[in-house]
Structures are given as C-alpha cells and as structure tokens.
C-alpha positions in Angstrom: 5.3 22.8 21.5 1.8 22.6 23.1 1.0 26.2 22.5 2.0 25.7 18.8 -0.3 22.6 18.7 -3.2 24.7 20.2 -2.7 27.5 17.6 -2.5 24.9 14.8 -5.6 23.4 16.2 -7.5 26.8 16.3 -6.3 27.6 12.8 -7.5 24.2 11.3 -10.9 24.6 13.2 -11.4 28.0 11.5 -10.5 26.6 8.1 -13.5 24.1 8.5 -11.6 20.9 9.5 -13.0 19.0 12.2 -10.7 18.3 15.3 -11.4 16.3 18.5 -11.6 18.9 21.4 -9.2 17.9 24.1 -7.4 15.3 22.1 -3.9 14.6 23.5 -1.1 13.7 21.1 1.0 10.6 20.9 -1.0 7.5 22.0 -0.2 5.5 18.8 2.9 3.2 18.7 4.1 4.3 15.2 7.2 1.9 15.4 5.1 -1.2 15.8 2.9 0.1 12.9 6.0 0.2 10.7 5.7 4.0 10.5 8.9 6.1 10.9 9.2 9.5 12.4 6.7 11.5 14.4 4.4 14.5 13.5 4.1 13.4 11.0 4.9 9.6 10.9 5.5 8.2 7.6 3.6 5.1 7.0 4.8 2.3 4.5 3.9 3.1 1.1 1.0 1.6 -0.9 0.6 1.2 -4.5 -2.5 1.8 -6.8 -4.3 -1.3 -7.6 -2.7 -3.5 -5.0 -4.2 -4.5 -1.6 -2.8 -2.6 1.4 -3.1 -3.4 5.2 -1.8 -1.5 8.2 -2.4 -2.8 11.7 -2.8 -0.1 14.4 -1.0 -0.4 17.7 -1.4 1.9 20.7 1.2 2.6 23.5 2.3 1.8 26.0 2.6 -1.9 24.7 1.0 -4.5 26.9 2.1 -7.6 24.9 -1.0 -7.1 22.6 -2.1 -4.1 20.5 -1.7 -1.5 23.4 -3.2 -0.4 26.6 -7.0 -0.2 26.5 -7.2 -1.3 22.9 -10.4 -2.9 23.7 -12.1 0.3 24.3 -10.6 2.0 21.2 -12.4 3.2 18.1 -10.5 4.8 15.4 -11.4 8.0 13.3 -9.9 10.2 10.6 -10.4 13.6 12.0 -8.7 15.9 9.6 -7.1 15.2 6.1 -8.2 12.2 4.2 -7.1 8.6 3.8 -6.1 7.6 0.2 -9.2 6.8 -1.9 -10.0 3.0 -1.5 -8.7 2.8 2.0 -10.6 2.7 5.1 -10.2 2.3 8.8 -12.1 -0.1 10.9 -13.0 0.3 14.6 -10.8 -2.9 15.2 -7.9 -0.8 14.1 -7.1 -2.1 10.6 -6.4 0.5 7.8 -7.1 -1.5 4.7 -8.3 -1.6 1.0 -7.0 -1.1 -2.5 -5.9 2.3 -3.4 -7.2 3.8 -6.4 -5.3 7.1 -6.8 -1.5 7.9 -6.5 -0.5 10.8 -4.3 0.6 11.9 -0.8 -2.1 11.7 1.7 -1.8 13.3 5.1 -4.4 12.7 7.9 -5.0 12.9 11.7 -5.8 9.6 13.0 -7.8 9.9 16.4 -8.3 7.1 18.8 -11.4 7.5 21.1 -12.0 5.3 24.1 -15.8 4.9 23.7 -16.7 1.2 22.9 -18.5 0.9 26.2 -19.6 3.3 28.9 -17.0 1.8 31.2 -14.2 3.2 28.8 -13.1 6.5 29.8 -9.9 8.0 28.5 -9.0 11.2 26.9 -8.8 10.7 23.0 -5.5 10.9 21.4 -4.4 11.8 17.9 -1.3 11.6 15.7 -0.7 12.9 12.2 0.4 10.4 9.5 1.4 10.4 6.0 0.9 7.6 3.5 2.3 7.7 0.0 0.6 5.9 -2.7 2.8 4.9 -5.8 1.2 4.7 -9.3 0.2 1.4 -10.5 3.0 -0.9 -11.6 2.8 -1.5 -15.3 2.9 -5.3 -16.0 5.2 -6.5 -18.8 3.2 -8.0 -21.6 4.4 -10.3 -24.4 3.0 -8.7 -27.6 3.8 -11.3 -30.1 0.4 -12.6 -31.3 1.5 -15.6 -33.3 4.6 -17.4 -34.6 5.1 -18.8 -38.1 4.3 -22.6 -38.6 7.3 -25.1 -38.2 7.8 -28.2 -40.3 9.2 -31.5 -38.8 12.9 -32.0 -39.6 13.3 -28.7 -41.1 15.4 -25.7 -39.5 13.2 -23.2 -37.8 13.9 -19.6 -36.6 11.0 -17.4 -35.6 11.4 -13.6 -35.1 12.3 -12.4 -31.8 9.5 -12.1 -29.2 8.4 -8.6 -28.4 6.9 -7.0 -25.3 5.3 -3.8 -24.0 5.4 -1.8 -20.7 9.1 -2.4 -20.1 12.5 -3.7 -21.4 13.1 -7.3 -21.4 16.7 -8.2 -20.5 16.3 -12.1 -20.9 13.6 -14.4 -22.0 12.9 -17.8 -20.3 9.9 -20.2 -20.7 7.7 -19.6 -17.6 5.4 -22.7 -18.2 4.5 -25.5 -20.6 7.1 -26.7 -23.2 8.1 -26.0 -26.6 7.9 -28.6 -29.3 10.9 -31.1 -29.3 13.9 -29.7 -30.9 13.0 -26.1 -30.4 14.5 -23.8 -27.7 13.9 -20.4 -26.5 17.2 -18.1 -26.6 17.5 -15.6 -24.0 17.1 -13.0 -26.9 13.7 -14.1 -27.4 14.2 -16.0 -30.5 12.7 -19.5 -30.9 14.8 -21.8 -33.0 16.0 -25.3 -33.7 14.8 -28.2 -35.8 11.4 -29.7 -34.8 11.4 -33.5 -34.4 
C-alpha cells in the first residue's frame, strides 16, 4: 500500500500537482467530521446556494479536536474544493457552493503554527459532492377577481411553478371572513 501511494505521489507530481513531501496518511478523524469511508472519505453533501460548514477533527481524539490541533494549519494540496468554499487555519471548511459536481481533494495538515510545533505533515483524500440548487416552489397566480359582500365567490385555482403542489394551505395572514382556501387551491365562499 505504501509503495502504491509513493508511485501515485510520483505520478501526480509529474502531472504538475503539488504534494507535500513526506506527508503521512491518516491523521484526520473522518468519523468525527461526518465523513464516511477512507481513501477517499466521502463528506456530507452540500447544495449550490446554501451555506455549508464542516469542522475538521484530527486523530487521536483528546477530548477536543485532536492531538496537536493547536499547532495545525490546513491546506488543499491537490485537487480542489468546490467553488465558493475555503478552509481556514482554524480547521473550518465553509462557504456557499456556487457550482454543482463532485470535488476530490487532498487535505493536508501541517504542524507549523509556531516554531515549537514539530510533527510530520499528514494528508487524506476527501470527496465532497455538491447538489444542484433546490428549486423553490413559487405561486404564479398574479391576482384574483374581486369579491362582493354577501355574494357567492369562487376564484380560479391557484397555480405554482418549479414543482407540483399536492395540497394548498394558508401560510400566513387571513382571508376575508366567509372565504376559505381549499386544499385544491380554490378560494371560495360568501364574503361577509
């Protein structure tokens, strides 16, 4: 496995990718991060246009975020994060993704915050999938016909875009007394 990793590292270096020389594998605690699997670890998915945050944990656990966490800085050394996301030296991968897709990257932890910090860097491979933007259901009915007091009223059914409505309910406010909204999107009754 180590030989395969070395050959892979040499191959990636020849392809123009930057790798950290001598970086050991496996100093991240993928389980605490919510990522599953290993090499690569699949992180919780993100969605275009919605804020995303992933807290980095290191192994072995020390009751906090991992051994030597106070010395750690984090870097993407190969591949790329989804556009709109970045990683801080404090170990937070966050932002708002701007493009859907599957993003594979090597995350490297270096122990270099102070001269007193001295530990071999470590890297792991991660995959973060970004789902397309969720279409929001929008009511497209622009207006309703006027109603008259004490006269029966039935408006055309409400319409919506970006999805199928299975049932209509009033989310806020009130209808005029005597009128109701049916689950089929029809407002009817006798206004009082």
